[in-house]
C-alpha positions as CSV (number, residue, x, y, z in Angstrom):
1,M,160.2,98.6,94.8
2,T,163.9,98.4,95.5
3,S,166.1,101.4,96.0
4,R,167.8,100.9,92.7
5,H,164.4,101.6,91.0
6,L,163.7,104.8,92.9
7,P,164.7,108.1,91.4
8,D,167.9,109.6,92.7
9,E,167.0,112.2,95.3
10,N,170.2,114.1,94.4
11,A,169.2,114.4,90.7
12,L,169.2,117.9,89.5
13,G,165.4,118.2,89.2
14,F,164.9,117.0,92.8
15,L,167.5,119.3,94.1
16,F,165.9,122.3,92.4
17,A,162.5,121.4,93.7
18,D,163.8,120.8,97.2
19,I,165.7,124.1,97.3
20,T,162.7,126.0,96.1
21,R,160.4,124.4,98.7
22,L,163.0,125.0,101.5
23,M,163.5,128.7,100.4
24,R,159.7,129.2,100.5
25,R,159.6,127.6,104.0
26,H,162.4,129.7,105.4
27,F,160.8,132.9,103.9
28,Q,157.5,132.1,105.5
29,A,159.1,131.3,108.9
30,L,160.7,134.7,109.1
31,D,158.8,137.3,111.1
32,S,157.5,139.8,108.6
33,D,156.5,143.4,109.2
34,S,154.9,143.5,105.7
35,G,151.7,141.9,106.9
36,L,151.5,139.9,103.7
37,T,151.2,136.2,103.1
38,Y,153.9,134.4,101.1
39,S,151.5,134.3,98.1
40,Q,150.6,138.0,98.4
41,A,154.3,138.9,98.6
42,R,155.1,136.8,95.6
43,V,152.4,138.6,93.5
44,L,153.4,142.0,94.7
45,V,157.0,141.4,93.8
46,N,156.0,140.1,90.4
47,I,153.8,143.1,89.7
48,A,156.6,145.4,90.7
49,R,159.0,143.5,88.4
50,L,156.6,143.3,85.5
51,E,154.6,146.5,86.0
52,G,152.0,147.3,83.4
53,R,151.3,143.7,82.5
54,R,147.8,142.5,82.1
55,Q,146.4,140.1,84.8
56,V,146.3,137.2,82.3
57,E,149.9,137.7,81.3
58,L,151.0,137.8,84.9
59,A,149.1,134.6,85.7
60,D,150.9,132.9,82.8
61,V,154.3,134.1,83.9
62,M,153.7,133.1,87.5
63,E,152.1,129.8,86.4
64,I,149.0,130.2,88.5
65,Q,145.3,130.2,87.6
66,P,143.9,133.6,86.6
67,I,141.2,133.3,89.3
68,T,143.8,132.7,92.0
69,L,145.8,135.7,90.9
70,A,142.6,137.8,90.7
71,R,141.8,137.0,94.4
72,L,145.4,137.9,95.5
73,I,145.3,141.1,93.5
74,D,141.9,141.9,95.2
75,Q,143.6,141.5,98.6
76,L,146.6,143.7,97.6
77,Q,144.3,146.3,96.1
78,A,142.2,146.4,99.4
79,Q,145.5,147.2,101.1
80,S,146.2,150.0,98.6
81,L,149.4,148.2,97.4
82,V,148.5,147.7,93.8
83,E,146.1,149.2,91.3
84,R,144.3,148.0,88.2
85,R,144.2,150.4,85.4
86,P,142.1,149.9,82.3
87,D,144.0,148.6,79.3
88,P,143.7,151.3,76.6
89,K,143.7,148.7,73.8
90,D,141.2,146.3,75.5
91,R,138.5,147.7,77.6
92,R,137.8,144.2,79.2
93,A,141.4,144.0,80.5
94,H,143.4,145.7,83.2
95,R,147.0,146.4,83.6
96,L,148.7,146.1,87.0
97,Y,150.8,148.7,88.9
98,V,152.2,149.0,92.4
99,T,151.3,152.1,94.4
100,E,153.6,154.3,96.5
101,A,152.2,152.5,99.5
102,A,153.9,149.3,98.3
103,A,157.4,150.7,98.8
104,G,157.6,149.7,102.5
105,P,156.3,146.1,102.0
106,L,158.6,145.6,99.0
107,Q,161.6,146.7,101.0
108,E,160.6,144.3,103.8
109,I,160.2,141.5,101.3
110,R,163.7,142.2,99.9
111,K,165.1,142.2,103.4
112,L,163.5,138.8,104.2
113,G,164.6,137.4,100.8
114,Q,168.2,138.5,101.6
115,S,168.0,136.7,104.9
116,V,167.0,133.5,103.0
117,Y,169.8,134.0,100.4
118,D,172.4,134.5,103.1
119,R,171.3,131.3,104.9
120,M,171.2,129.4,101.6
121,L,174.6,130.5,100.5
122,Q,176.4,130.0,103.8
123,G,179.7,128.3,103.4
124,L,180.2,129.3,99.8
125,D,183.0,131.8,99.1
126,T,182.7,134.5,96.4
127,P,184.1,132.5,93.5
128,Q,181.8,129.6,94.3
129,R,178.8,132.0,94.5
130,D,179.8,133.6,91.2
131,A,180.2,130.1,89.6
132,L,176.8,129.0,90.9
133,M,175.1,132.1,89.6
134,S,176.8,131.7,86.2
135,A,175.8,128.1,85.9
136,L,172.2,128.7,86.9
137,K,171.9,131.6,84.4
138,L,173.2,129.2,81.7
139,I,170.7,126.5,82.7
140,R,167.9,129.0,82.6
141,G,169.0,130.3,79.2
142,N,169.1,126.7,77.9
143,L,165.5,126.2,78.9
144,I,164.0,129.5,77.6
145,T,162.0,128.9,74.5
146,D,161.7,131.5,71.7
């Protein structure tokens, strides 16, 4: 296959995928005092962000298999970072909440995330950063379905 038939590596989709992969790699490479894996940290942050959601809803939002999420929640629950509470409307379901013990790890995750953002945005001045954020929010809004 000739190069003219290959997808453009600078196409928007490829850039988004590469940036996401590289952000994850940099996050994982940083020394973490949280004691969490990247996957555990991602779940913990999403539970904190969407507290009170059912497991199946969180799995859908995170685009991971419910069984994968259940295992990660089991690990976080064993560390007393999250708790499952029965759903008052559905006795088979549980809603997810962070515990007070999650405050420290969440703070560490935020610190690591900020390090990744600082590295990622190096060389962009404030107006460029503002324009980038504005454009990304517009793109996200264009893709959200009702």
